[in-house]
C-alpha positions in Angstrom: -40.5 80.6 18.9 -40.4 79.2 15.3 -38.5 75.9 16.0 -40.5 72.7 16.0 -38.3 71.2 18.7 -37.9 72.1 22.4 -35.6 71.2 25.3 -37.1 68.5 27.5 -38.7 69.6 30.8 -41.7 71.8 31.8 -42.8 74.0 29.0 -44.2 77.5 29.5 -44.8 80.7 27.5 -43.9 80.5 23.9 -42.6 76.9 24.3 -46.1 75.9 25.6 -47.7 77.4 22.5 -45.1 75.7 20.3 -46.1 72.3 21.8 -49.9 73.0 21.4 -49.3 74.0 17.7 -47.3 70.9 17.1 -50.1 68.7 18.4 -52.7 70.4 16.2 -50.5 70.4 13.1 -49.5 66.8 13.7 -53.1 65.6 14.2 -52.6 64.2 17.7 -53.4 65.1 21.3 -51.7 64.8 24.7 -53.1 62.9 27.6 -53.7 65.1 30.7 -53.2 62.9 33.8 -54.5 63.9 37.2 -51.8 63.0 39.8 -52.1 62.7 43.6 -48.5 61.8 44.7 -45.0 61.0 43.6 -46.1 57.5 42.5 -48.5 58.8 39.9 -46.2 61.6 38.8 -43.3 59.2 38.3 -45.4 56.6 36.5 -46.6 59.3 34.0 -43.0 60.5 33.4 -41.7 57.0 32.9 -44.5 56.2 30.5 -44.0 59.4 28.5 -40.3 58.6 28.2 -40.9 55.0 27.0 -43.6 56.1 24.6 -41.6 59.1 23.4 -44.7 61.2 24.0 -45.0 64.6 25.5 -47.6 64.8 28.3 -49.7 67.0 30.5 -49.5 66.5 34.3 -52.3 68.2 36.2 -53.7 68.4 39.7 -57.3 68.9 40.9 -57.8 70.8 44.1 -58.3 67.6 46.0 -55.2 66.0 44.4 -53.1 69.0 45.4 -54.4 68.8 49.0 -53.6 65.1 49.1 -50.1 65.7 47.6 -49.4 68.2 50.3 -50.8 66.0 53.1 -54.3 65.8 54.5 -52.7 66.8 57.9 -52.0 70.4 56.8 -54.5 72.2 59.1 -55.5 75.0 56.7 -57.2 73.3 53.7 -56.7 76.3 51.4 -53.0 76.5 52.2 -52.7 72.8 51.9 -54.1 72.9 48.3 -51.7 75.7 47.4 -48.6 74.1 49.0 -49.5 70.7 47.7 -49.7 71.9 44.1 -46.4 73.8 44.5 -44.7 70.7 45.9 -45.9 68.7 43.0 -44.8 71.3 40.5 -41.3 71.4 42.1 -41.1 67.7 41.9 -42.0 67.7 38.2 -39.6 70.6 37.4 -36.8 68.7 39.1 -37.4 65.4 37.2 -39.1 66.2 33.8 -35.9 67.1 32.0 -34.3 63.9 33.2 -37.0 61.9 31.5 -36.3 63.7 28.2 -39.9 64.8 27.3 -41.9 68.0 27.3 -44.3 68.3 30.2 -47.2 70.8 30.6 -47.9 71.5 34.3 -51.6 72.3 34.8 -54.3 72.5 37.4 -57.7 71.0 36.7 -61.3 72.1 37.5 -61.5 75.2 39.7 -65.1 76.5 40.2 -66.0 79.9 41.6 -65.2 79.0 45.2 -61.7 77.7 44.1 -60.7 80.9 42.3 -58.7 81.9 45.4 -56.7 78.6 45.0 -55.8 79.6 41.4 -54.9 83.1 42.6 -52.7 81.6 45.3 -50.9 79.6 42.7 -50.5 82.6 40.5 -48.8 84.4 43.4 -46.4 81.5 43.6 -45.8 81.7 39.8 -45.2 85.4 40.0 -42.5 84.8 42.6 -41.0 82.0 40.5 -41.1 84.3 37.4 -39.2 87.0 39.2 -36.5 84.5 40.2 -36.2 82.5 37.0 -38.0 84.3 34.2 -40.6 81.4 34.0 -43.9 80.7 35.8 -44.2 77.7 38.1 -47.1 76.3 36.1 -47.8 76.2 32.4 -51.5 76.8 32.7 -54.5 76.7 35.0 -58.2 75.9 34.5 -61.3 77.9 35.6 -64.5 75.9 35.5 -67.1 78.5 35.9 -69.7 76.7 33.8 -72.2 76.8 36.7 -72.3 80.6 36.4 -74.0 82.8 33.8 -71.8 83.0 30.7 -71.2 86.7 31.2 -69.9 86.2 34.7 -67.9 83.1 33.6 -66.1 85.1 30.9 -65.7 88.2 33.1 -63.8 86.3 35.7 -61.8 84.4 33.1 -60.7 87.7 31.5 -59.7 89.1 34.9 -57.6 86.1 35.7 -56.1 85.8 32.2 -54.9 89.5 32.4 -52.8 88.4 35.4 -51.5 85.3 33.7 -50.6 86.7 30.3 -47.5 88.7 31.5 -46.1 85.4 32.9 -46.6 83.5 29.7 -49.3 81.3 31.1 -52.4 79.9 29.4 -55.9 79.7 30.8 -58.3 76.8 30.2 -62.0 77.7 30.4 -65.1 75.6 30.4 -68.2 76.4 28.4 -71.2 74.1 28.9 -71.1 71.4 31.6 -69.2 68.2 31.8 -71.6 65.7 33.4 -70.7 63.4 36.3 -68.3 64.4 39.1 -64.6 65.2 39.2 -63.1 65.5 42.7 -66.2 67.2 44.2 -67.0 69.4 41.1 -69.6 68.2 38.7 -73.2 67.9 37.6 -75.7 65.2 37.0 -77.5 66.0 33.8 -79.9 64.2 31.5 -78.5 63.7 28.0 -80.9 65.4 25.7 -81.1 67.4 22.5 -77.9 68.8 21.0 -79.4 72.3 21.6 -79.1 71.9 25.3 -76.7 74.7 26.2 -75.6 73.0 29.4 -74.5 69.6 28.1 -73.7 70.8 24.5 -71.7 74.0 24.2 -73.2 76.4 21.7 -70.8 77.7 19.1 -72.1 81.3 19.7 -70.8 81.1 23.3 -67.4 79.9 22.1 -67.3 82.9 19.7 -68.1 85.2 22.7 -65.2 83.7 24.6 -62.8 84.1 21.6 -63.8 87.7 21.0 -63.2 88.6 24.7 -60.1 86.5 25.6 -58.0 86.3 22.4 -56.9 89.9 22.6 -55.8 89.3 26.2 -53.7 86.2 26.0 -53.4 82.5 25.3 -56.4 80.3 26.2 -58.0 77.0 25.5 -61.7 75.9 25.7 -63.2 72.8 27.3 -66.3 72.7 25.2 -68.9 70.2 26.3 -70.2 67.9 23.6 -71.9 65.4 25.8 -68.8 64.6 28.0 -69.3 62.9 31.3 -66.7 62.3 34.0 -66.3 58.6 34.8 -67.1 55.4 32.9 -70.7 54.4 32.2 -72.5 51.6 30.5 -72.5 51.7 26.7 -75.2 54.0 25.3 -75.5 56.1 28.4 -73.1 58.8 27.1 -73.9 60.4 23.8 -70.9 62.3 22.5 -71.4 64.7 19.6 -67.9 66.0 18.4 -69.7 67.9 15.6 -70.2 70.6 18.3 -66.4 71.2 18.2 -66.4 71.4 14.4 -69.3 73.9 14.4 -67.5 76.1 16.9 -64.2 76.1 14.9 -66.1 77.0 11.7 -68.0 79.9 13.3 -64.8 81.5 14.7 -63.0 80.9 11.4 -65.7 82.5 9.4 -66.3 85.4 11.7 -62.6 86.3 12.0 -61.4 85.1 8.6 -58.9 82.7 10.2 -57.3 79.4 9.1 -58.9 76.1 10.0 -59.2 75.0 13.7 -58.1 78.3 15.3 -59.4 77.3 18.7 -57.3 75.2 21.1 -59.8 72.6 22.4 -59.8 70.3 25.3 -61.7 66.9 25.8 -62.9 66.4 29.3 -64.5 63.2 30.5 -62.4 61.1 28.1 -62.1 57.9 30.1 -63.9 55.0 28.3 -64.2 56.8 25.0 -63.9 54.8 21.8 -60.8 55.3 19.7 -63.0 56.5 16.7 -64.6 59.3 18.7 -61.2 60.3 20.1 -59.8 60.6 16.6 -62.8 62.6 15.4 -62.4 65.1 18.3 -58.7 65.4 17.7 -59.4 66.2 14.0 -61.5 69.2 15.2 -58.6 70.8 17.1 -58.5 68.9 20.4 -54.9 69.0 21.7 -55.6 67.7 25.2 -57.7 64.9 26.6 -58.2 64.3 30.3 -57.7 60.8 31.6 -58.2 60.1 35.2 -60.9 57.5 36.0 -59.3 54.8 33.9 -55.9 55.4 35.4 -57.3 55.4 39.0 -58.7 52.0 38.2 -55.5 50.8 36.6 -53.5 51.7 39.7 -56.0 50.1 42.0 -56.5 47.0 39.9 -52.7 46.3 39.8 -52.4 46.8 43.5 -55.3 44.5 44.2 -53.8 41.8 42.0 -50.6 42.0 44.1 -52.7 41.6 47.3 -54.7 38.7 45.8 -51.5 36.9 44.7 -50.0 37.2 48.2 -52.9 37.5 50.7 -51.0 36.2 53.8 -48.2 38.8 53.3 -50.8 41.5 53.8 -52.1 39.8 57.0 -49.0 38.6 58.7 -45.4 39.9 59.0 -44.3 36.3 59.6 -46.5 33.4 58.6 -47.8 31.7 61.8 -47.8 28.3 60.1 -44.3 28.1 58.7 -42.4 31.1 60.1 -41.9 32.5 56.6 -41.1 36.3 56.7 -43.1 38.4 54.2 -41.2 41.7 54.3 -40.3 41.6 50.7 -44.0 41.3 49.7 -45.6 43.9 52.0 -42.8 46.4 51.4 -44.7 49.4 50.0 -42.2 49.7 47.2 -43.4 46.3 45.9 -47.1 46.9 45.6 -46.8 50.7 44.9 -44.6 49.8 42.0 -47.2 47.4 40.7 -49.7 50.3 40.8 -47.2 52.4 38.8 -46.9 49.7 36.2 -50.7 49.5 36.0 -50.8 53.2 35.2 -48.0 52.9 32.6 -49.8 50.1 30.8 -53.1 52.0 30.6 -51.5 55.4 29.8 -49.5 53.7 27.0 -52.9 52.7 25.4 -54.2 56.2 25.8 -51.1 57.7 24.0 -51.6 55.3 21.1 -55.3 56.2 20.9 -54.4 60.0 20.9 -51.7 59.5 18.3 -49.0 61.0 20.5 -46.7 58.0 20.7 -43.3 58.7 19.2 -44.1 62.3 18.5 -42.3 64.1 21.4 -40.8 67.3 20.1 -38.2 67.3 22.9 -34.5 67.0 21.8 
């Protein structure tokens, strides 16, 4: 597709690639928000509409399980069905909000490859019925494995995704900290540490193998850590991204920033470092920890402001009914508004505000 504008709603295939290209050409990135229920999905869509920013909605395996209900007896089936339920919710509402939405699943290590394959089966069914996959993209985080095995599995999965017009996100190097049960505790060291700082030569290996198969993006580690830590404890070196782009460009005689790069562990990052990373071809930045806190902080403020309403249905001292205050719609809405406020800041930092290409 050559047009720079798209219909609002979930984007897949050529439309997904159009959106990614628009981000890189426009010098901005999209926030990728981990959701766990309809409240977070709806808050993200509402914020995107208000900010006129396209957005990425994604689920971790635990988020998908929670979305589908912890009571589903089979955990694997619960993860698959929860992700499908969330996807159907987003497909139903995204167009109504008037923005483009990428539907994605987050970190899936080797033991969770069957989860991704289960979702691919659902996308294959959806593709037969509609001509489009259910999801825009999936992520495989096989950074714990030897790079040869990492890339071999990624290539196998991408071969199944490519005919559906889906994109694969891979991870090279390790994002420190922990994200929904998947993560690593690593000491920050020299830039030559291949675990914490992805080596450009490994990125080139991935490009050589995967680019002939289909569309993919790379979560390259440049000191990223999930979570928020005290200043000075996280040493980000975005030059890693620059070096990787330059090596691929030189080797294959391509234009600038040929790689589609992803920024993991983005919560708490300074605006300057975000802008630098975006300048090196980052089109997507994950934001989860800050939004979890924003939701919880807003709900806590509601409880703190009305403590007796969360202890009594009717005040024992003055017979005042508190139904309007403990009604879940009241304090869950406060949580949604907390997410909207923090995500609005993230969109401004990433430069995506006012740049939706949906018409």
